[in-house]
N, CA, C, O and the ligand as a Tripos MOL2 file, in Angstrom:
@<TRIPOS>MOLECULE
protein
  253   251    64     0     0
PROTEIN
NO_CHARGES

@<TRIPOS>ATOM
      1 N         149.1110  111.1450   59.9350 N.3       1 MET1
      2 CA        147.6890  111.0230   60.0050 C.3       1 MET1
      3 C         147.2090  110.1920   58.7750 C.2       1 MET1
      4 O         147.6150  110.5590   57.6720 O.2       1 MET1
      5 N         146.3900  109.1130   58.8530 N.am      2 LEU2
      6 CA        145.9150  108.3660   57.7390 C.3       2 LEU2
      7 C         144.6110  108.9580   57.3230 C.2       2 LEU2
      8 O         143.5870  108.8960   58.0020 O.2       2 LEU2
      9 N         144.7210  109.5470   56.1360 N.am      3 THR3
     10 CA        143.5150  110.2870   55.6640 C.3       3 THR3
     11 C         142.7630  109.4870   54.5580 C.2       3 THR3
     12 O         141.6150  109.7740   54.2210 O.2       3 THR3
     13 N         143.4820  108.4620   54.0110 N.am      4 ASP4
     14 CA        142.9720  107.7030   52.8620 C.3       4 ASP4
     15 C         142.5340  106.3410   53.2580 C.2       4 ASP4
     16 O         142.3700  105.4870   52.3870 O.2       4 ASP4
     17 N         142.3390  106.0880   54.4780 N.am      5 GLN5
     18 CA        141.8960  104.8010   55.1110 C.3       5 GLN5
     19 C         140.5480  104.9610   55.7300 C.2       5 GLN5
     20 O         140.1870  106.0370   56.2070 O.2       5 GLN5
     21 N         139.7650  103.8340   55.7220 N.am      6 LYS6
     22 CA        138.4590  103.7980   56.2800 C.3       6 LYS6
     23 C         138.7030  103.5110   57.8850 C.2       6 LYS6
     24 O         139.3640  102.5380   58.2490 O.2       6 LYS6
     25 N         138.1570  104.3700   58.7440 N.am      7 GLN7
     26 CA        138.3010  104.1850   60.1320 C.3       7 GLN7
     27 C         137.4090  102.9620   60.5730 C.2       7 GLN7
     28 O         136.2720  102.8310   60.1210 O.2       7 GLN7
     29 N         137.9440  102.0980   61.4420 N.am      8 MET8
     30 CA        137.1250  101.0090   61.9240 C.3       8 MET8
     31 C         136.5760  101.4170   63.3310 C.2       8 MET8
     32 O         137.1390  102.2180   64.0770 O.2       8 MET8
     33 N         135.4760  100.8050   63.5830 N.am      9 ARG9
     34 CA        134.7390  101.1850   64.8270 C.3       9 ARG9
     35 C         134.2780   99.8360   65.4540 C.2       9 ARG9
     36 O         134.2670   98.8130   64.7700 O.2       9 ARG9
     37 N         133.9010   99.8410   66.7460 N.am     10 CYS10
     38 CA        133.3500   98.6150   67.4720 C.3      10 CYS10
     39 C         132.1030   98.3700   66.8390 C.2      10 CYS10
     40 O         131.3270   99.2990   66.6170 O.2      10 CYS10
     41 N         131.8180   97.0670   66.4970 N.am     11 GLY11
     42 CA        130.6130   96.6390   65.9430 C.3      11 GLY11
     43 C         129.4800   96.6130   66.9740 C.2      11 GLY11
     44 O         128.3040   96.5540   66.6130 O.2      11 GLY11
     45 N         129.8610   96.6600   68.3180 N.am     12 GLY12
     46 CA        128.7600   96.6350   69.2750 C.3      12 GLY12
     47 C         128.4250   98.0040   69.7670 C.2      12 GLY12
     48 O         127.2270   98.2680   69.8690 O.2      12 GLY12
     49 N         129.2950   98.9030   70.0830 N.am     13 CYS13
     50 CA        128.8440  100.1920   70.6220 C.3      13 CYS13
     51 C         129.2290  101.3310   69.7670 C.2      13 CYS13
     52 O         128.8340  102.4730   70.0000 O.2      13 CYS13
     53 N         130.0250  101.0160   68.7440 N.am     14 GLY14
     54 CA        130.3440  102.2110   67.7320 C.3      14 GLY14
     55 C         131.6050  102.9790   68.1270 C.2      14 GLY14
     56 O         132.0880  103.7700   67.3170 O.2      14 GLY14
     57 N         132.1630  102.7930   69.3180 N.am     15 HIS15
     58 CA        133.3140  103.4280   69.8410 C.3      15 HIS15
     59 C         134.4950  103.3130   68.8400 C.2      15 HIS15
     60 O         134.6280  102.2850   68.1760 O.2      15 HIS15
     61 N         135.3460  104.3460   68.7270 N.am     16 ASP16
     62 CA        136.4630  104.2390   67.8410 C.3      16 ASP16
     63 C         137.8940  104.3050   68.4110 C.2      16 ASP16
     64 O         138.8860  104.5590   67.7280 O.2      16 ASP16
     65 N         137.8980  104.0410   69.7780 N.am     17 THR17
     66 CA        139.1480  103.9490   70.5150 C.3      17 THR17
     67 C         139.3740  102.4960   70.9890 C.2      17 THR17
     68 O         138.4800  101.8590   71.5460 O.2      17 THR17
     69 N         140.5560  102.0190   70.7550 N.am     18 PHE18
     70 CA        140.8630  100.5740   71.1630 C.3      18 PHE18
     71 C         142.3150  100.5750   71.7730 C.2      18 PHE18
     72 O         143.1720  101.4140   71.4950 O.2      18 PHE18
     73 N         142.4610   99.5880   72.5870 N.am     19 LYS19
     74 CA        143.8840   99.1620   73.2110 C.3      19 LYS19
     75 C         144.2720   97.9450   72.4440 C.2      19 LYS19
     76 O         143.4110   97.1030   72.1880 O.2      19 LYS19
     77 N         145.5100   97.7910   72.0560 N.am     20 VAL20
     78 CA        145.9360   96.6960   71.2920 C.3      20 VAL20
     79 C         146.9500   95.8580   72.0990 C.2      20 VAL20
     80 O         147.9020   96.4230   72.6370 O.2      20 VAL20
     81 N         146.7660   94.4980   72.1990 N.am     21 PHE21
     82 CA        147.6280   93.6970   73.0040 C.3      21 PHE21
     83 C         148.0170   92.4140   72.1170 C.2      21 PHE21
     84 O         147.3410   92.0000   71.1750 O.2      21 PHE21
     85 N         149.1590   91.8820   72.5520 N.am     22 THR22
     86 CA        149.6470   90.6970   71.8780 C.3      22 THR22
     87 C         148.8020   89.5340   72.5790 C.2      22 THR22
     88 O         148.8560   89.3460   73.7950 O.2      22 THR22
     89 N         148.0690   88.8200   71.7680 N.am     23 ALA23
     90 CA        147.3050   87.7330   72.3400 C.3      23 ALA23
     91 C         148.2290   86.4530   72.5380 C.2      23 ALA23
     92 O         148.3630   85.9250   73.6420 O.2      23 ALA23
     93 N         148.8050   86.0330   71.4780 N.am     24 ASP24
     94 CA        149.6830   84.8690   71.5650 C.3      24 ASP24
     95 C         151.0830   85.2160   71.1190 C.2      24 ASP24
     96 O         151.7300   84.4370   70.4180 O.2      24 ASP24
     97 N         151.5070   86.2600   71.4790 N.am     25 ARG25
     98 CA        152.8870   86.7580   71.3550 C.3      25 ARG25
     99 C         153.2850   86.9340   69.8120 C.2      25 ARG25
    100 O         153.7060   88.0260   69.4300 O.2      25 ARG25
    101 N         153.1600   85.9300   68.9890 N.am     26 THR26
    102 CA        153.5260   86.1540   67.5200 C.3      26 THR26
    103 C         152.4580   85.8080   66.6440 C.2      26 THR26
    104 O         152.6050   86.0270   65.4420 O.2      26 THR26
    105 N         151.3510   85.2730   67.0920 N.am     27 VAL27
    106 CA        150.2770   84.8330   66.1040 C.3      27 VAL27
    107 C         149.1850   85.7720   65.9330 C.2      27 VAL27
    108 O         148.7790   86.0910   64.8150 O.2      27 VAL27
    109 N         148.7060   86.2150   67.0020 N.am     28 ARG28
    110 CA        147.3330   87.0250   66.9550 C.3      28 ARG28
    111 C         147.4730   88.2680   67.8680 C.2      28 ARG28
    112 O         148.2210   88.2600   68.8460 O.2      28 ARG28
    113 N         146.7770   89.2580   67.5360 N.am     29 ILE29
    114 CA        146.6760   90.5180   68.1300 C.3      29 ILE29
    115 C         145.2480   90.5970   68.5860 C.2      29 ILE29
    116 O         144.3140   90.2660   67.8550 O.2      29 ILE29
    117 N         145.0900   91.0760   69.8960 N.am     30 VAL30
    118 CA        143.6760   91.2630   70.4220 C.3      30 VAL30
    119 C         143.5100   92.7510   70.5930 C.2      30 VAL30
    120 O         144.4040   93.4460   71.0740 O.2      30 VAL30
    121 N         142.3890   93.2110   70.2030 N.am     31 VAL31
    122 CA        141.9630   94.7270   70.3250 C.3      31 VAL31
    123 C         140.8030   94.8030   71.1210 C.2      31 VAL31
    124 O         139.7750   94.1850   70.8420 O.2      31 VAL31
    125 N         140.9460   95.6330   72.2300 N.am     32 GLU32
    126 CA        139.9570   95.8780   73.2290 C.3      32 GLU32
    127 C         139.2850   97.2140   73.0250 C.2      32 GLU32
    128 O         139.9340   98.2590   73.0920 O.2      32 GLU32
    129 N         137.9810   97.1900   72.7750 N.am     33 CYS33
    130 CA        137.1490   98.4670   72.5540 C.3      33 CYS33
    131 C         137.2120   99.1200   73.9490 C.2      33 CYS33
    132 O         137.0180   98.4380   74.9550 O.2      33 CYS33
    133 N         137.4860  100.4530   74.0150 N.am     34 GLN34
    134 CA        137.5000  101.2630   75.1600 C.3      34 GLN34
    135 C         136.1200  101.7610   75.6280 C.2      34 GLN34
    136 O         135.9330  102.3350   76.7010 O.2      34 GLN34
    137 N         135.1740  101.4840   74.7140 N.am     35 GLY35
    138 CA        133.7960  101.8180   75.0860 C.3      35 GLY35
    139 C         133.0750  100.7170   75.8550 C.2      35 GLY35
    140 O         132.5520  100.9260   76.9500 O.2      35 GLY35
    141 N         133.0670   99.5320   75.2360 N.am     36 CYS36
    142 CA        132.2450   98.4150   75.8380 C.3      36 CYS36
    143 C         133.1330   97.3300   76.3670 C.2      36 CYS36
    144 O         132.6390   96.3760   76.9690 O.2      36 CYS36
    145 N         134.5090   97.4430   76.1540 N.am     37 LYS37
    146 CA        135.5660   96.4700   76.5690 C.3      37 LYS37
    147 C         135.3650   95.0580   75.9080 C.2      37 LYS37
    148 O         135.8220   94.0400   76.4280 O.2      37 LYS37
    149 N         134.6580   95.0570   74.7350 N.am     38 SER38
    150 CA        134.5930   93.8110   73.9510 C.3      38 SER38
    151 C         135.9300   93.6490   73.2400 C.2      38 SER38
    152 O         136.6790   94.6160   73.1000 O.2      38 SER38
    153 N         136.2260   92.4730   72.8040 N.am     39 THR39
    154 CA        137.5360   92.1440   72.1990 C.3      39 THR39
    155 C         137.4010   91.5990   70.8370 C.2      39 THR39
    156 O         136.4370   90.8760   70.5830 O.2      39 THR39
    157 N         138.2970   91.8850   69.9180 N.am     40 SER40
    158 CA        138.3010   91.2960   68.6480 C.3      40 SER40
    159 C         139.8590   90.8440   68.3460 C.2      40 SER40
    160 O         140.8250   91.5440   68.6530 O.2      40 SER40
    161 N         139.9390   89.6730   67.7530 N.am     41 TYR41
    162 CA        141.3210   89.0930   67.4160 C.3      41 TYR41
    163 C         141.5350   89.3690   66.0650 C.2      41 TYR41
    164 O         140.5970   89.2940   65.2720 O.2      41 TYR41
    165 N         142.8270   89.7250   65.6560 N.am     42 ILE42
    166 CA        143.3170   89.9210   64.3790 C.3      42 ILE42
    167 C         144.3650   89.0550   64.1090 C.2      42 ILE42
    168 O         145.4300   89.1690   64.7150 O.2      42 ILE42
    169 N         144.1590   88.0770   63.1470 N.am     43 GLU43
    170 CA        145.1140   86.9920   62.9220 C.3      43 GLU43
    171 C         145.3020   86.9470   61.3990 C.2      43 GLU43
    172 O         144.3090   86.8960   60.6740 O.2      43 GLU43
    173 N         146.5720   86.9650   60.8790 N.am     44 PRO44
    174 CA        146.8780   86.8170   59.5530 C.3      44 PRO44
    175 C         146.6110   85.3920   58.9650 C.2      44 PRO44
    176 O         146.8490   84.4210   59.6820 O.2      44 PRO44
    177 N         146.1830   85.2350   57.8390 N.am     45 VAL45
    178 CA        146.0290   83.8760   57.3000 C.3      45 VAL45
    179 C         147.2440   83.6820   56.4190 C.2      45 VAL45
    180 O         147.5980   84.5210   55.5900 O.2      45 VAL45
    181 N         147.9090   82.4570   56.6530 N.am     46 PRO46
    182 CA        149.0860   82.1280   55.8620 C.3      46 PRO46
    183 C         148.7190   82.0560   54.3850 C.2      46 PRO46
    184 O         147.6320   81.5920   54.0400 O.2      46 PRO46
    185 N         149.6320   82.5200   53.4920 N.am     47 SER47
    186 CA        149.5370   82.6650   51.9940 C.3      47 SER47
    187 C         149.5320   81.2760   51.4710 C.2      47 SER47
    188 O         150.0980   80.4100   52.1390 O.2      47 SER47
    189 N         148.9370   80.9580   50.3150 N.am     48 LYS48
    190 CA        148.8420   79.6430   49.7080 C.3      48 LYS48
    191 C         149.2520   79.8510   48.2480 C.2      48 LYS48
    192 O         148.7970   80.7820   47.5840 O.2      48 LYS48
    193 N         150.1490   78.9290   47.7520 N.am     49 LEU49
    194 CA        150.4610   79.0380   46.2640 C.3      49 LEU49
    195 C         149.3220   78.4110   45.5360 C.2      49 LEU49
    196 O         148.7420   77.3990   45.9310 O.2      49 LEU49
    197 N         149.0270   79.0880   44.4170 N.am     50 THR50
    198 CA        148.0940   78.4830   43.4430 C.3      50 THR50
    199 C         148.7210   78.5460   42.0840 C.2      50 THR50
    200 O         149.5710   79.3880   41.7950 O.2      50 THR50
    201 N         148.2750   77.6280   41.2520 N.am     51 ILE51
    202 CA        148.7850   77.5270   39.8300 C.3      51 ILE51
    203 C         147.6210   77.6330   38.8710 C.2      51 ILE51
    204 O         146.6230   76.9220   38.9890 O.2      51 ILE51
    205 N         147.7830   78.6060   37.8450 N.am     52 GLU52
    206 CA        146.7040   78.9030   37.0070 C.3      52 GLU52
    207 C         147.3220   78.6590   35.5940 C.2      52 GLU52
    208 O         148.5350   78.5820   35.3990 O.2      52 GLU52
    209 N         146.4100   78.5500   34.6750 N.am     53 TRP53
    210 CA        146.7560   78.2760   33.2430 C.3      53 TRP53
    211 C         147.4490   79.5370   32.6650 C.2      53 TRP53
    212 O         147.0480   80.6790   32.8880 O.2      53 TRP53
    213 N         148.5700   79.2130   31.8700 N.am     54 GLY54
    214 CA        149.1810   80.4080   31.3370 C.3      54 GLY54
    215 C         149.0410   80.1370   29.8320 C.2      54 GLY54
    216 O         148.0320   79.5730   29.4090 O.2      54 GLY54
    217 N         150.0840   80.5470   28.9690 N.am     55 GLU55
    218 CA        150.0510   80.3400   27.5190 C.3      55 GLU55
    219 C         150.3260   78.9020   27.2600 C.2      55 GLU55
    220 O         151.0440   78.2660   28.0310 O.2      55 GLU55
    221 N         149.7530   78.3280   26.1430 N.am     56 GLY56
    222 CA        149.9730   76.9760   25.8080 C.3      56 GLY56
    223 C         149.0730   75.8980   26.3860 C.2      56 GLY56
    224 O         148.1150   76.1930   27.1010 O.2      56 GLY56
    225 N         149.3760   74.6930   26.0830 N.am     57 GLU57
    226 CA        148.3840   73.5980   26.6380 C.3      57 GLU57
    227 C         148.7410   72.9800   27.8760 C.2      57 GLU57
    228 O         147.9290   72.2530   28.4480 O.2      57 GLU57
    229 N         149.8960   73.2030   28.3530 N.am     58 GLY58
    230 CA        150.2230   72.4720   29.7090 C.3      58 GLY58
    231 C         150.1740   73.4500   30.8740 C.2      58 GLY58
    232 O         150.3710   74.6580   30.7430 O.2      58 GLY58
    233 N         149.9110   72.8720   31.9650 N.am     59 CYS59
    234 CA        149.9730   73.4330   33.1860 C.3      59 CYS59
    235 C         150.7650   72.6550   34.2090 C.2      59 CYS59
    236 O         150.4890   71.4670   34.3760 O.2      59 CYS59
    237 N         151.6850   73.2020   34.8770 N.am     60 ILE60
    238 CA        152.6110   72.4980   35.7890 C.3      60 ILE60
    239 C         151.7200   71.7060   36.7620 C.2      60 ILE60
    240 O         150.7210   72.2610   37.2180 O.2      60 ILE60
    241 N         152.0160   70.4680   37.1020 N.am     61 THR61
    242 CA        151.2380   69.6720   38.0660 C.3      61 THR61
    243 C         152.1530   68.7220   38.8100 C.2      61 THR61
    244 O         153.3470   68.5800   38.5450 O.2      61 THR61
    245 N         151.4980   68.0860   39.7590 N.am     62 VAL62
    246 CA        152.2060   67.0050   40.5530 C.3      62 VAL62
    247 C         151.9350   65.6680   40.1090 C.2      62 VAL62
    248 O         150.7620   65.2940   40.1030 O.2      62 VAL62
    249 N         152.9820   64.7800   39.6840 N.am     63 PHE63
    250 CA        152.7040   63.4530   39.1570 C.3      63 PHE63
    251 C         152.8210   62.4530   40.3480 C.2      63 PHE63
    252 O         152.6300   61.2510   40.1650 O.2      63 PHE63
    253 ZN        132.4150   98.6640   71.9490 Zn       64 ZN64
@<TRIPOS>BOND
     1     1     2 1
     2     2     3 1
     3     3     4 2
     4     3     5 am
     5     5     6 1
     6     6     7 1
     7     7     8 2
     8     7     9 am
     9     9    10 1
    10    10    11 1
    11    11    12 2
    12    11    13 am
    13    13    14 1
    14    14    15 1
    15    15    16 2
    16    15    17 am
    17    17    18 1
    18    18    19 1
    19    19    20 2
    20    19    21 am
    21    21    22 1
    22    22    23 1
    23    23    24 2
    24    23    25 am
    25    25    26 1
    26    26    27 1
    27    27    28 2
    28    27    29 am
    29    29    30 1
    30    30    31 1
    31    31    32 2
    32    31    33 am
    33    33    34 1
    34    34    35 1
    35    35    36 2
    36    35    37 am
    37    37    38 1
    38    38    39 1
    39    39    40 2
    40    39    41 am
    41    41    42 1
    42    42    43 1
    43    43    44 2
    44    43    45 am
    45    45    46 1
    46    46    47 1
    47    47    48 2
    48    47    49 am
    49    49    50 1
    50    50    51 1
    51    51    52 2
    52    51    53 am
    53    53    54 1
    54    54    55 1
    55    55    56 2
    56    55    57 am
    57    57    58 1
    58    58    59 1
    59    59    60 2
    60    59    61 am
    61    61    62 1
    62    62    63 1
    63    63    64 2
    64    63    65 am
    65    65    66 1
    66    66    67 1
    67    67    68 2
    68    67    69 am
    69    69    70 1
    70    70    71 1
    71    71    72 2
    72    71    73 am
    73    73    74 1
    74    74    75 1
    75    75    76 2
    76    75    77 am
    77    77    78 1
    78    78    79 1
    79    79    80 2
    80    79    81 am
    81    81    82 1
    82    82    83 1
    83    83    84 2
    84    83    85 am
    85    85    86 1
    86    86    87 1
    87    87    88 2
    88    87    89 am
    89    89    90 1
    90    90    91 1
    91    91    92 2
    92    91    93 am
    93    93    94 1
    94    94    95 1
    95    95    96 2
    96    95    97 am
    97    97    98 1
    98    98    99 1
    99    99   100 2
   100    99   101 am
   101   101   102 1
   102   102   103 1
   103   103   104 2
   104   103   105 am
   105   105   106 1
   106   106   107 1
   107   107   108 2
   108   107   109 am
   109   109   110 1
   110   110   111 1
   111   111   112 2
   112   111   113 am
   113   113   114 1
   114   114   115 1
   115   115   116 2
   116   115   117 am
   117   117   118 1
   118   118   119 1
   119   119   120 2
   120   119   121 am
   121   121   122 1
   122   122   123 1
   123   123   124 2
   124   123   125 am
   125   125   126 1
   126   126   127 1
   127   127   128 2
   128   127   129 am
   129   129   130 1
   130   130   131 1
   131   131   132 2
   132   131   133 am
   133   133   134 1
   134   134   135 1
   135   135   136 2
   136   135   137 am
   137   137   138 1
   138   138   139 1
   139   139   140 2
   140   139   141 am
   141   141   142 1
   142   142   143 1
   143   143   144 2
   144   143   145 am
   145   145   146 1
   146   146   147 1
   147   147   148 2
   148   147   149 am
   149   149   150 1
   150   150   151 1
   151   151   152 2
   152   151   153 am
   153   153   154 1
   154   154   155 1
   155   155   156 2
   156   155   157 am
   157   157   158 1
   158   158   159 1
   159   159   160 2
   160   159   161 am
   161   161   162 1
   162   162   163 1
   163   163   164 2
   164   163   165 am
   165   165   166 1
   166   166   167 1
   167   167   168 2
   168   167   169 am
   169   169   170 1
   170   170   171 1
   171   171   172 2
   172   171   173 am
   173   173   174 1
   174   174   175 1
   175   175   176 2
   176   175   177 am
   177   177   178 1
   178   178   179 1
   179   179   180 2
   180   179   181 am
   181   181   182 1
   182   182   183 1
   183   183   184 2
   184   183   185 am
   185   185   186 1
   186   186   187 1
   187   187   188 2
   188   187   189 am
   189   189   190 1
   190   190   191 1
   191   191   192 2
   192   191   193 am
   193   193   194 1
   194   194   195 1
   195   195   196 2
   196   195   197 am
   197   197   198 1
   198   198   199 1
   199   199   200 2
   200   199   201 am
   201   201   202 1
   202   202   203 1
   203   203   204 2
   204   203   205 am
   205   205   206 1
   206   206   207 1
   207   207   208 2
   208   207   209 am
   209   209   210 1
   210   210   211 1
   211   211   212 2
   212   211   213 am
   213   213   214 1
   214   214   215 1
   215   215   216 2
   216   215   217 am
   217   217   218 1
   218   218   219 1
   219   219   220 2
   220   219   221 am
   221   221   222 1
   222   222   223 1
   223   223   224 2
   224   223   225 am
   225   225   226 1
   226   226   227 1
   227   227   228 2
   228   227   229 am
   229   229   230 1
   230   230   231 1
   231   231   232 2
   232   231   233 am
   233   233   234 1
   234   234   235 1
   235   235   236 2
   236   235   237 am
   237   237   238 1
   238   238   239 1
   239   239   240 2
   240   239   241 am
   241   241   242 1
   242   242   243 1
   243   243   244 2
   244   243   245 am
   245   245   246 1
   246   246   247 1
   247   247   248 2
   248   247   249 am
   249   249   250 1
   250   250   251 1
   251   251   252 2
@<TRIPOS>SUBSTRUCTURE
     1 MET1         2 RESIDUE 1 A MET
     2 LEU2         6 RESIDUE 1 A LEU
     3 THR3        10 RESIDUE 1 A THR
     4 ASP4        14 RESIDUE 1 A ASP
     5 GLN5        18 RESIDUE 1 A GLN
     6 LYS6        22 RESIDUE 1 A LYS
     7 GLN7        26 RESIDUE 1 A GLN
     8 MET8        30 RESIDUE 1 A MET
     9 ARG9        34 RESIDUE 1 A ARG
    10 CYS10       38 RESIDUE 1 A CYS
    11 GLY11       42 RESIDUE 1 A GLY
    12 GLY12       46 RESIDUE 1 A GLY
    13 CYS13       50 RESIDUE 1 A CYS
    14 GLY14       54 RESIDUE 1 A GLY
    15 HIS15       58 RESIDUE 1 A HIS
    16 ASP16       62 RESIDUE 1 A ASP
    17 THR17       66 RESIDUE 1 A THR
    18 PHE18       70 RESIDUE 1 A PHE
    19 LYS19       74 RESIDUE 1 A LYS
    20 VAL20       78 RESIDUE 1 A VAL
    21 PHE21       82 RESIDUE 1 A PHE
    22 THR22       86 RESIDUE 1 A THR
    23 ALA23       90 RESIDUE 1 A ALA
    24 ASP24       94 RESIDUE 1 A ASP
    25 ARG25       98 RESIDUE 1 A ARG
    26 THR26      102 RESIDUE 1 A THR
    27 VAL27      106 RESIDUE 1 A VAL
    28 ARG28      110 RESIDUE 1 A ARG
    29 ILE29      114 RESIDUE 1 A ILE
    30 VAL30      118 RESIDUE 1 A VAL
    31 VAL31      122 RESIDUE 1 A VAL
    32 GLU32      126 RESIDUE 1 A GLU
    33 CYS33      130 RESIDUE 1 A CYS
    34 GLN34      134 RESIDUE 1 A GLN
    35 GLY35      138 RESIDUE 1 A GLY
    36 CYS36      142 RESIDUE 1 A CYS
    37 LYS37      146 RESIDUE 1 A LYS
    38 SER38      150 RESIDUE 1 A SER
    39 THR39      154 RESIDUE 1 A THR
    40 SER40      158 RESIDUE 1 A SER
    41 TYR41      162 RESIDUE 1 A TYR
    42 ILE42      166 RESIDUE 1 A ILE
    43 GLU43      170 RESIDUE 1 A GLU
    44 PRO44      174 RESIDUE 1 A PRO
    45 VAL45      178 RESIDUE 1 A VAL
    46 PRO46      182 RESIDUE 1 A PRO
    47 SER47      186 RESIDUE 1 A SER
    48 LYS48      190 RESIDUE 1 A LYS
    49 LEU49      194 RESIDUE 1 A LEU
    50 THR50      198 RESIDUE 1 A THR
    51 ILE51      202 RESIDUE 1 A ILE
    52 GLU52      206 RESIDUE 1 A GLU
    53 TRP53      210 RESIDUE 1 A TRP
    54 GLY54      214 RESIDUE 1 A GLY
    55 GLU55      218 RESIDUE 1 A GLU
    56 GLY56      222 RESIDUE 1 A GLY
    57 GLU57      226 RESIDUE 1 A GLU
    58 GLY58      230 RESIDUE 1 A GLY
    59 CYS59      234 RESIDUE 1 A CYS
    60 ILE60      238 RESIDUE 1 A ILE
    61 THR61      242 RESIDUE 1 A THR
    62 VAL62      246 RESIDUE 1 A VAL
    63 PHE63      250 RESIDUE 1 A PHE
    64 ZN64       253 GROUP 0 **** ****
C-alpha cells in the first residue's frame, strides 16, 4: 500500500477509481475514470541533454 504518495482523483467528478489501458501500445497510457468515464492520457516526455557552466571559463559547445 502506498502511504507516502498523493492520491489522484478525476478532475471532473472527483472519483478515485480508474481503469488503465494501453492507448498506443508503447507510447501512451489512457486512464478511464470509473465515475464519469472521462479519459486522461499519460505520456512520458523524452529526456533532453543540457549543458551548464562548471568550474573555469569554458563550457563545452558545438563548433
Ligand atoms: Zn470522473
